C-alpha positions as protocol buffer text, in pm:
chain_id: "A"
residue {
  index: 1
  type: UNK
  ca { x: 11058 y: 10682 z: 9522 }
}
residue {
  index: 2
  type: UNK
  ca { x: 10690 y: 10777 z: 9480 }
}
residue {
  index: 3
  type: UNK
  ca { x: 10369 y: 10829 z: 9682 }
}
residue {
  index: 4
  type: UNK
  ca { x: 10029 y: 10670 z: 9631 }
}
residue {
  index: 5
  type: UNK
  ca { x: 9708 y: 10816 z: 9748 }
}
residue {
  index: 6
  type: UNK
  ca { x: 9391 y: 10596 z: 9664 }
}
residue {
  index: 7
  type: UNK
  ca { x: 9128 y: 10780 z: 9845 }
}
residue {
  index: 8
  type: UNK
  ca { x: 8963 y: 10496 z: 10035 }
}
residue {
  index: 9
  type: UNK
  ca { x: 8945 y: 10298 z: 9703 }
}
residue {
  index: 10
  type: UNK
  ca { x: 9041 y: 9955 z: 9836 }
}
residue {
  index: 11
  type: UNK
  ca { x: 8900 y: 9678 z: 10046 }
}
residue {
  index: 12
  type: UNK
  ca { x: 9126 y: 9569 z: 10348 }
}
residue {
  index: 13
  type: UNK
  ca { x: 9258 y: 9261 z: 10158 }
}
residue {
  index: 14
  type: UNK
  ca { x: 9328 y: 9461 z: 9852 }
}
residue {
  index: 15
  type: UNK
  ca { x: 9497 y: 9731 z: 10030 }
}
residue {
  index: 16
  type: UNK
  ca { x: 9735 y: 9497 z: 10209 }
}
residue {
  index: 17
  type: UNK
  ca { x: 9827 y: 9327 z: 9874 }
}
residue {
  index: 18
  type: UNK
  ca { x: 9876 y: 9679 z: 9713 }
}
residue {
  index: 19
  type: UNK
  ca { x: 10048 y: 9816 z: 9999 }
}
residue {
  index: 20
  type: UNK
  ca { x: 10290 y: 9526 z: 9998 }
}
residue {
  index: 21
  type: UNK
  ca { x: 10353 y: 9552 z: 9625 }
}
residue {
  index: 22
  type: UNK
  ca { x: 10397 y: 9933 z: 9641 }
}
residue {
  index: 23
  type: UNK
  ca { x: 10649 y: 9888 z: 9916 }
}
residue {
  index: 24
  type: UNK
  ca { x: 10848 y: 9648 z: 9721 }
}
residue {
  index: 25
  type: UNK
  ca { x: 10848 y: 9897 z: 9419 }
}
residue {
  index: 26
  type: UNK
  ca { x: 10998 y: 10179 z: 9644 }
}
residue {
  index: 27
  type: UNK
  ca { x: 10682 y: 10375 z: 9743 }
}
residue {
  index: 28
  type: UNK
  ca { x: 10736 y: 10604 z: 10046 }
}
residue {
  index: 29
  type: UNK
  ca { x: 10385 y: 10678 z: 10117 }
}
residue {
  index: 30
  type: UNK
  ca { x: 10046 y: 10487 z: 10070 }
}
residue {
  index: 31
  type: UNK
  ca { x: 9764 y: 10738 z: 10176 }
}
residue {
  index: 32
  type: UNK
  ca { x: 9427 y: 10611 z: 10306 }
}
residue {
  index: 33
  type: UNK
  ca { x: 9363 y: 10302 z: 10107 }
}
residue {
  index: 34
  type: UNK
  ca { x: 9057 y: 10184 z: 10313 }
}
residue {
  index: 35
  type: UNK
  ca { x: 8767 y: 10373 z: 10453 }
}
residue {
  index: 36
  type: UNK
  ca { x: 8870 y: 10651 z: 10686 }
}
residue {
  index: 37
  type: UNK
  ca { x: 8627 y: 10550 z: 10948 }
}
residue {
  index: 38
  type: UNK
  ca { x: 8753 y: 10188 z: 10969 }
}
residue {
  index: 39
  type: UNK
  ca { x: 9005 y: 10237 z: 11241 }
}
residue {
  index: 40
  type: UNK
  ca { x: 9057 y: 9873 z: 11338 }
}
residue {
  index: 41
  type: UNK
  ca { x: 9125 y: 9796 z: 10961 }
}
residue {
  index: 42
  type: UNK
  ca { x: 9368 y: 10068 z: 10942 }
}
residue {
  index: 43
  type: UNK
  ca { x: 9558 y: 9934 z: 11243 }
}
residue {
  index: 44
  type: UNK
  ca { x: 9560 y: 9566 z: 11093 }
}
residue {
  index: 45
  type: UNK
  ca { x: 9656 y: 9709 z: 10767 }
}
residue {
  index: 46
  type: UNK
  ca { x: 9963 y: 9882 z: 10908 }
}
residue {
  index: 47
  type: UNK
  ca { x: 10067 y: 9549 z: 11092 }
}
residue {
  index: 48
  type: UNK
  ca { x: 10021 y: 9354 z: 10777 }
}
residue {
  index: 49
  type: UNK
  ca { x: 10211 y: 9582 z: 10543 }
}
residue {
  index: 50
  type: UNK
  ca { x: 10519 y: 9645 z: 10787 }
}
C-alpha cells in the first residue's frame, strides 16, 4: 500500500492511465494529478478510474 502525490503534473489522459495503473498496484491515494482548477476534468477522472 502506498500514496502518490503528483502535484498537478499530468494531463487528463495521462492521469487516467497512471491512476488505473496505480490502482492495480495497490495505491490507496492518488492526489491531485491534474490542474486543481479543472473541476470538470477531476470529475471525469474520478469516474474513469473507478
